[in-house]
mmCIF file of the C-alpha atoms, coordinates in Angstrom:
data_MODEL
# 
_entry.id   MODEL 
# 
loop_
_atom_site.group_PDB 
_atom_site.id 
_atom_site.type_symbol 
_atom_site.label_atom_id 
_atom_site.label_alt_id 
_atom_site.label_comp_id 
_atom_site.label_asym_id 
_atom_site.label_entity_id 
_atom_site.label_seq_id 
_atom_site.pdbx_PDB_ins_code 
_atom_site.Cartn_x 
_atom_site.Cartn_y 
_atom_site.Cartn_z 
_atom_site.occupancy 
_atom_site.B_iso_or_equiv 
_atom_site.pdbx_formal_charge 
_atom_site.auth_seq_id 
_atom_site.auth_comp_id 
_atom_site.auth_asym_id 
_atom_site.auth_atom_id 
_atom_site.pdbx_PDB_model_num 
ATOM 1   C CA . UNK A 1 1   ? -21.761 9.052   -66.907 1.00 0.00 ? 1   UNK A CA 1 
ATOM 2   C CA . UNK A 1 2   ? -20.165 11.297  -64.065 1.00 0.00 ? 2   UNK A CA 1 
ATOM 3   C CA . UNK A 1 3   ? -22.978 10.169  -61.591 1.00 0.00 ? 3   UNK A CA 1 
ATOM 4   C CA . UNK A 1 4   ? -22.045 6.384   -62.424 1.00 0.00 ? 4   UNK A CA 1 
ATOM 5   C CA . UNK A 1 5   ? -18.316 7.074   -61.845 1.00 0.00 ? 5   UNK A CA 1 
ATOM 6   C CA . UNK A 1 6   ? -19.104 8.622   -58.519 1.00 0.00 ? 6   UNK A CA 1 
ATOM 7   C CA . UNK A 1 7   ? -21.517 6.014   -57.193 1.00 0.00 ? 7   UNK A CA 1 
ATOM 8   C CA . UNK A 1 8   ? -19.077 3.152   -58.588 1.00 0.00 ? 8   UNK A CA 1 
ATOM 9   C CA . UNK A 1 9   ? -16.191 5.010   -56.943 1.00 0.00 ? 9   UNK A CA 1 
ATOM 10  C CA . UNK A 1 10  ? -17.723 5.461   -53.704 1.00 0.00 ? 10  UNK A CA 1 
ATOM 11  C CA . UNK A 1 11  ? -18.607 1.745   -53.746 1.00 0.00 ? 11  UNK A CA 1 
ATOM 12  C CA . UNK A 1 12  ? -15.111 0.630   -54.572 1.00 0.00 ? 12  UNK A CA 1 
ATOM 13  C CA . UNK A 1 13  ? -13.721 3.072   -51.752 1.00 0.00 ? 13  UNK A CA 1 
ATOM 14  C CA . UNK A 1 14  ? -16.276 1.673   -49.078 1.00 0.00 ? 14  UNK A CA 1 
ATOM 15  C CA . UNK A 1 15  ? -15.375 -2.037  -50.221 1.00 0.00 ? 15  UNK A CA 1 
ATOM 16  C CA . UNK A 1 16  ? -11.646 -1.456  -49.729 1.00 0.00 ? 16  UNK A CA 1 
ATOM 17  C CA . UNK A 1 17  ? -12.023 0.211   -46.274 1.00 0.00 ? 17  UNK A CA 1 
ATOM 18  C CA . UNK A 1 18  ? -14.122 -2.791  -45.320 1.00 0.00 ? 18  UNK A CA 1 
ATOM 19  C CA . UNK A 1 19  ? -11.585 -5.422  -46.744 1.00 0.00 ? 19  UNK A CA 1 
ATOM 20  C CA . UNK A 1 20  ? -9.050  -3.295  -44.976 1.00 0.00 ? 20  UNK A CA 1 
ATOM 21  C CA . UNK A 1 21  ? -11.062 -3.228  -41.561 1.00 0.00 ? 21  UNK A CA 1 
ATOM 22  C CA . UNK A 1 22  ? -11.614 -6.923  -42.097 1.00 0.00 ? 22  UNK A CA 1 
ATOM 23  C CA . UNK A 1 23  ? -7.924  -7.896  -42.390 1.00 0.00 ? 23  UNK A CA 1 
ATOM 24  C CA . UNK A 1 24  ? -6.794  -5.740  -39.576 1.00 0.00 ? 24  UNK A CA 1 
ATOM 25  C CA . UNK A 1 25  ? -9.269  -7.270  -37.377 1.00 0.00 ? 25  UNK A CA 1 
ATOM 26  C CA . UNK A 1 26  ? -7.852  -10.877 -37.670 1.00 0.00 ? 26  UNK A CA 1 
ATOM 27  C CA . UNK A 1 27  ? -4.547  -9.433  -36.821 1.00 0.00 ? 27  UNK A CA 1 
ATOM 28  C CA . UNK A 1 28  ? -5.903  -7.489  -33.770 1.00 0.00 ? 28  UNK A CA 1 
ATOM 29  C CA . UNK A 1 29  ? -7.882  -10.646 -32.887 1.00 0.00 ? 29  UNK A CA 1 
ATOM 30  C CA . UNK A 1 30  ? -4.702  -12.694 -32.274 1.00 0.00 ? 30  UNK A CA 1 
ATOM 31  C CA . UNK A 1 31  ? -3.597  -10.332 -29.782 1.00 0.00 ? 31  UNK A CA 1 
ATOM 32  C CA . UNK A 1 32  ? -6.947  -9.666  -27.966 1.00 0.00 ? 32  UNK A CA 1 
ATOM 33  C CA . UNK A 1 33  ? -7.020  -13.231 -27.469 1.00 0.00 ? 33  UNK A CA 1 
ATOM 34  C CA . UNK A 1 34  ? -3.857  -13.086 -25.508 1.00 0.00 ? 34  UNK A CA 1 
ATOM 35  C CA . UNK A 1 35  ? -5.490  -10.527 -23.137 1.00 0.00 ? 35  UNK A CA 1 
ATOM 36  C CA . UNK A 1 36  ? -8.687  -12.270 -22.572 1.00 0.00 ? 36  UNK A CA 1 
ATOM 37  C CA . UNK A 1 37  ? -7.032  -15.989 -22.244 1.00 0.00 ? 37  UNK A CA 1 
ATOM 38  C CA . UNK A 1 38  ? -8.366  -18.211 -19.530 1.00 0.00 ? 38  UNK A CA 1 
ATOM 39  C CA . UNK A 1 39  ? -6.225  -18.151 -16.408 1.00 0.00 ? 39  UNK A CA 1 
ATOM 40  C CA . UNK A 1 40  ? -6.457  -20.261 -13.574 1.00 0.00 ? 40  UNK A CA 1 
ATOM 41  C CA . UNK A 1 41  ? -7.198  -17.969 -10.541 1.00 0.00 ? 41  UNK A CA 1 
ATOM 42  C CA . UNK A 1 42  ? -8.347  -20.450 -8.204  1.00 0.00 ? 42  UNK A CA 1 
ATOM 43  C CA . UNK A 1 43  ? -7.090  -23.623 -7.020  1.00 0.00 ? 43  UNK A CA 1 
ATOM 44  C CA . UNK A 1 44  ? -9.182  -26.810 -7.429  1.00 0.00 ? 44  UNK A CA 1 
ATOM 45  C CA . UNK A 1 45  ? -10.471 -26.305 -3.828  1.00 0.00 ? 45  UNK A CA 1 
ATOM 46  C CA . UNK A 1 46  ? -11.468 -22.800 -5.029  1.00 0.00 ? 46  UNK A CA 1 
ATOM 47  C CA . UNK A 1 47  ? -8.825  -21.041 -3.148  1.00 0.00 ? 47  UNK A CA 1 
ATOM 48  C CA . UNK A 1 48  ? -6.104  -18.501 -4.181  1.00 0.00 ? 48  UNK A CA 1 
ATOM 49  C CA . UNK A 1 49  ? -3.335  -19.602 -1.932  1.00 0.00 ? 49  UNK A CA 1 
ATOM 50  C CA . UNK A 1 50  ? -1.084  -16.611 -3.054  1.00 0.00 ? 50  UNK A CA 1 
ATOM 51  C CA . UNK A 1 51  ? -3.708  -14.024 -2.349  1.00 0.00 ? 51  UNK A CA 1 
ATOM 52  C CA . UNK A 1 52  ? -4.923  -15.578 0.858   1.00 0.00 ? 52  UNK A CA 1 
ATOM 53  C CA . UNK A 1 53  ? -1.233  -15.724 2.248   1.00 0.00 ? 53  UNK A CA 1 
ATOM 54  C CA . UNK A 1 54  ? -1.212  -11.736 1.604   1.00 0.00 ? 54  UNK A CA 1 
ATOM 55  C CA . UNK A 1 55  ? -4.687  -11.109 2.652   1.00 0.00 ? 55  UNK A CA 1 
ATOM 56  C CA . UNK A 1 56  ? -4.831  -13.274 5.848   1.00 0.00 ? 56  UNK A CA 1 
ATOM 57  C CA . UNK A 1 57  ? -1.695  -11.573 7.745   1.00 0.00 ? 57  UNK A CA 1 
ATOM 58  C CA . UNK A 1 58  ? -3.409  -9.590  10.625  1.00 0.00 ? 58  UNK A CA 1 
ATOM 59  C CA . UNK A 1 59  ? -2.072  -6.333  11.637  1.00 0.00 ? 59  UNK A CA 1 
ATOM 60  C CA . UNK A 1 60  ? -0.508  -6.406  15.031  1.00 0.00 ? 60  UNK A CA 1 
ATOM 61  C CA . UNK A 1 61  ? -2.113  -4.415  17.896  1.00 0.00 ? 61  UNK A CA 1 
ATOM 62  C CA . UNK A 1 62  ? 0.492   -2.366  19.605  1.00 0.00 ? 62  UNK A CA 1 
ATOM 63  C CA . UNK A 1 63  ? 0.236   -1.373  23.166  1.00 0.00 ? 63  UNK A CA 1 
ATOM 64  C CA . UNK A 1 64  ? 2.403   1.072   25.459  1.00 0.00 ? 64  UNK A CA 1 
ATOM 65  C CA . UNK A 1 65  ? 5.016   -0.856  27.712  1.00 0.00 ? 65  UNK A CA 1 
ATOM 66  C CA . UNK A 1 66  ? 4.682   1.461   30.673  1.00 0.00 ? 66  UNK A CA 1 
ATOM 67  C CA . UNK A 1 67  ? 2.270   4.148   31.979  1.00 0.00 ? 67  UNK A CA 1 
ATOM 68  C CA . UNK A 1 68  ? 4.995   6.789   32.223  1.00 0.00 ? 68  UNK A CA 1 
ATOM 69  C CA . UNK A 1 69  ? 8.185   7.289   30.741  1.00 0.00 ? 69  UNK A CA 1 
ATOM 70  C CA . UNK A 1 70  ? 11.001  9.588   31.911  1.00 0.00 ? 70  UNK A CA 1 
ATOM 71  C CA . UNK A 1 71  ? 12.247  12.787  30.271  1.00 0.00 ? 71  UNK A CA 1 
ATOM 72  C CA . UNK A 1 72  ? 15.666  13.121  29.048  1.00 0.00 ? 72  UNK A CA 1 
ATOM 73  C CA . UNK A 1 73  ? 15.830  9.227   28.555  1.00 0.00 ? 73  UNK A CA 1 
ATOM 74  C CA . UNK A 1 74  ? 16.384  7.585   25.221  1.00 0.00 ? 74  UNK A CA 1 
ATOM 75  C CA . UNK A 1 75  ? 14.018  4.822   24.407  1.00 0.00 ? 75  UNK A CA 1 
ATOM 76  C CA . UNK A 1 76  ? 14.152  2.448   21.502  1.00 0.00 ? 76  UNK A CA 1 
ATOM 77  C CA . UNK A 1 77  ? 10.407  2.433   19.735  1.00 0.00 ? 77  UNK A CA 1 
ATOM 78  C CA . UNK A 1 78  ? 10.337  -1.291  20.954  1.00 0.00 ? 78  UNK A CA 1 
ATOM 79  C CA . UNK A 1 79  ? 10.877  -0.245  24.695  1.00 0.00 ? 79  UNK A CA 1 
ATOM 80  C CA . UNK A 1 80  ? 7.793   2.361   24.139  1.00 0.00 ? 80  UNK A CA 1 
ATOM 81  C CA . UNK A 1 81  ? 5.607   0.020   22.037  1.00 0.00 ? 81  UNK A CA 1 
ATOM 82  C CA . UNK A 1 82  ? 4.982   -3.770  22.122  1.00 0.00 ? 82  UNK A CA 1 
ATOM 83  C CA . UNK A 1 83  ? 2.617   -5.921  20.009  1.00 0.00 ? 83  UNK A CA 1 
ATOM 84  C CA . UNK A 1 84  ? -0.319  -7.047  22.060  1.00 0.00 ? 84  UNK A CA 1 
ATOM 85  C CA . UNK A 1 85  ? -1.344  -9.373  19.466  1.00 0.00 ? 85  UNK A CA 1 
ATOM 86  C CA . UNK A 1 86  ? -0.267  -11.057 16.224  1.00 0.00 ? 86  UNK A CA 1 
ATOM 87  C CA . UNK A 1 87  ? 3.258   -10.210 17.157  1.00 0.00 ? 87  UNK A CA 1 
ATOM 88  C CA . UNK A 1 88  ? 4.460   -12.900 14.508  1.00 0.00 ? 88  UNK A CA 1 
ATOM 89  C CA . UNK A 1 89  ? 3.134   -10.624 11.829  1.00 0.00 ? 89  UNK A CA 1 
ATOM 90  C CA . UNK A 1 90  ? 5.195   -7.569  12.871  1.00 0.00 ? 90  UNK A CA 1 
ATOM 91  C CA . UNK A 1 91  ? 8.331   -6.825  10.389  1.00 0.00 ? 91  UNK A CA 1 
ATOM 92  C CA . UNK A 1 92  ? 9.245   -3.356  11.677  1.00 0.00 ? 92  UNK A CA 1 
ATOM 93  C CA . UNK A 1 93  ? 7.885   -0.182  13.288  1.00 0.00 ? 93  UNK A CA 1 
ATOM 94  C CA . UNK A 1 94  ? 9.393   3.181   13.101  1.00 0.00 ? 94  UNK A CA 1 
ATOM 95  C CA . UNK A 1 95  ? 8.278   6.719   14.392  1.00 0.00 ? 95  UNK A CA 1 
ATOM 96  C CA . UNK A 1 96  ? 7.784   9.150   11.603  1.00 0.00 ? 96  UNK A CA 1 
ATOM 97  C CA . UNK A 1 97  ? 6.352   12.129  13.389  1.00 0.00 ? 97  UNK A CA 1 
ATOM 98  C CA . UNK A 1 98  ? 6.299   13.449  17.034  1.00 0.00 ? 98  UNK A CA 1 
ATOM 99  C CA . UNK A 1 99  ? 4.382   16.391  18.426  1.00 0.00 ? 99  UNK A CA 1 
ATOM 100 C CA . UNK A 1 100 ? 4.965   17.718  21.852  1.00 0.00 ? 100 UNK A CA 1 
ATOM 101 C CA . UNK A 1 101 ? 2.564   18.762  24.346  1.00 0.00 ? 101 UNK A CA 1 
ATOM 102 C CA . UNK A 1 102 ? 1.699   22.082  22.776  1.00 0.00 ? 102 UNK A CA 1 
ATOM 103 C CA . UNK A 1 103 ? 0.916   20.285  19.358  1.00 0.00 ? 103 UNK A CA 1 
ATOM 104 C CA . UNK A 1 104 ? 4.105   21.461  17.667  1.00 0.00 ? 104 UNK A CA 1 
ATOM 105 C CA . UNK A 1 105 ? 6.264   19.356  15.594  1.00 0.00 ? 105 UNK A CA 1 
ATOM 106 C CA . UNK A 1 106 ? 9.123   18.038  17.806  1.00 0.00 ? 106 UNK A CA 1 
ATOM 107 C CA . UNK A 1 107 ? 11.095  15.751  15.421  1.00 0.00 ? 107 UNK A CA 1 
ATOM 108 C CA . UNK A 1 108 ? 14.247  16.815  17.158  1.00 0.00 ? 108 UNK A CA 1 
ATOM 109 C CA . UNK A 1 109 ? 13.456  14.297  19.910  1.00 0.00 ? 109 UNK A CA 1 
ATOM 110 C CA . UNK A 1 110 ? 13.554  11.441  17.353  1.00 0.00 ? 110 UNK A CA 1 
ATOM 111 C CA . UNK A 1 111 ? 16.408  9.763   15.706  1.00 0.00 ? 111 UNK A CA 1 
ATOM 112 C CA . UNK A 1 112 ? 16.937  10.181  12.103  1.00 0.00 ? 112 UNK A CA 1 
ATOM 113 C CA . UNK A 1 113 ? 15.623  6.545   11.386  1.00 0.00 ? 113 UNK A CA 1 
ATOM 114 C CA . UNK A 1 114 ? 12.615  6.905   13.779  1.00 0.00 ? 114 UNK A CA 1 
ATOM 115 C CA . UNK A 1 115 ? 13.745  4.033   15.816  1.00 0.00 ? 115 UNK A CA 1 
ATOM 116 C CA . UNK A 1 116 ? 15.085  5.874   18.946  1.00 0.00 ? 116 UNK A CA 1 
ATOM 117 C CA . UNK A 1 117 ? 13.213  8.676   21.006  1.00 0.00 ? 117 UNK A CA 1 
ATOM 118 C CA . UNK A 1 118 ? 14.420  10.975  23.691  1.00 0.00 ? 118 UNK A CA 1 
ATOM 119 C CA . UNK A 1 119 ? 11.730  13.304  24.974  1.00 0.00 ? 119 UNK A CA 1 
ATOM 120 C CA . UNK A 1 120 ? 13.452  16.412  26.393  1.00 0.00 ? 120 UNK A CA 1 
ATOM 121 C CA . UNK A 1 121 ? 10.709  17.452  28.972  1.00 0.00 ? 121 UNK A CA 1 
ATOM 122 C CA . UNK A 1 122 ? 7.619   16.049  30.719  1.00 0.00 ? 122 UNK A CA 1 
ATOM 123 C CA . UNK A 1 123 ? 4.237   16.330  29.125  1.00 0.00 ? 123 UNK A CA 1 
ATOM 124 C CA . UNK A 1 124 ? 2.080   14.078  26.676  1.00 0.00 ? 124 UNK A CA 1 
ATOM 125 C CA . UNK A 1 125 ? 3.708   13.547  23.284  1.00 0.00 ? 125 UNK A CA 1 
ATOM 126 C CA . UNK A 1 126 ? 1.812   12.434  20.202  1.00 0.00 ? 126 UNK A CA 1 
ATOM 127 C CA . UNK A 1 127 ? 3.544   9.780   18.279  1.00 0.00 ? 127 UNK A CA 1 
ATOM 128 C CA . UNK A 1 128 ? 3.037   8.457   14.877  1.00 0.00 ? 128 UNK A CA 1 
ATOM 129 C CA . UNK A 1 129 ? 4.365   5.019   13.982  1.00 0.00 ? 129 UNK A CA 1 
ATOM 130 C CA . UNK A 1 130 ? 4.606   3.226   10.755  1.00 0.00 ? 130 UNK A CA 1 
ATOM 131 C CA . UNK A 1 131 ? 4.038   -0.386  11.269  1.00 0.00 ? 131 UNK A CA 1 
ATOM 132 C CA . UNK A 1 132 ? 5.100   -2.782  8.615   1.00 0.00 ? 132 UNK A CA 1 
ATOM 133 C CA . UNK A 1 133 ? 3.998   -6.469  8.505   1.00 0.00 ? 133 UNK A CA 1 
ATOM 134 C CA . UNK A 1 134 ? 5.700   -9.496  7.278   1.00 0.00 ? 134 UNK A CA 1 
ATOM 135 C CA . UNK A 1 135 ? 3.722   -9.560  3.752   1.00 0.00 ? 135 UNK A CA 1 
ATOM 136 C CA . UNK A 1 136 ? 5.237   -5.631  3.498   1.00 0.00 ? 136 UNK A CA 1 
ATOM 137 C CA . UNK A 1 137 ? 1.570   -4.364  4.271   1.00 0.00 ? 137 UNK A CA 1 
ATOM 138 C CA . UNK A 1 138 ? 1.922   -1.027  6.230   1.00 0.00 ? 138 UNK A CA 1 
ATOM 139 C CA . UNK A 1 139 ? -0.379  0.791   8.923   1.00 0.00 ? 139 UNK A CA 1 
ATOM 140 C CA . UNK A 1 140 ? -0.266  3.922   10.931  1.00 0.00 ? 140 UNK A CA 1 
ATOM 141 C CA . UNK A 1 141 ? -0.752  4.117   14.532  1.00 0.00 ? 141 UNK A CA 1 
ATOM 142 C CA . UNK A 1 142 ? -1.331  7.452   16.758  1.00 0.00 ? 142 UNK A CA 1 
ATOM 143 C CA . UNK A 1 143 ? 0.078   6.946   20.184  1.00 0.00 ? 143 UNK A CA 1 
ATOM 144 C CA . UNK A 1 144 ? -0.269  9.471   23.316  1.00 0.00 ? 144 UNK A CA 1 
ATOM 145 C CA . UNK A 1 145 ? 2.974   9.117   25.251  1.00 0.00 ? 145 UNK A CA 1 
ATOM 146 C CA . UNK A 1 146 ? 2.811   10.452  29.004  1.00 0.00 ? 146 UNK A CA 1 
ATOM 147 C CA . UNK A 1 147 ? 6.481   11.651  29.979  1.00 0.00 ? 147 UNK A CA 1 
ATOM 148 C CA . UNK A 1 148 ? 7.284   12.374  33.586  1.00 0.00 ? 148 UNK A CA 1 
# 
């Protein structure tokens, strides 16, 4: 009798667990359906215009405005660098690190916001610039600045 009770008891417990799992699956199924719902990503012409607008903004190419800059003169970052191509995509540029001719950090010659530079003495300075595009993408540029 004891064996019969153990066998039927195990079967009843297994049946209850199965019923609970099946009933909880139907509740979860509704939530899973929302996660895997079909969403229109592409338009009828197979384009995703919001992504394409973001992706197709070309990074501007920056060049030095002059061959040499003068020591002890204040320059705006736009006086030093200009966009050689894709200027319409340039939203902002600012210096974030300056190294002097010995390779030492020389951020004292840069304003706090990184938009004005003043080179104290002649030499070649290395300038790191953060470039922000119109779609908020950012890029970083390393430029060597010759100072008379």
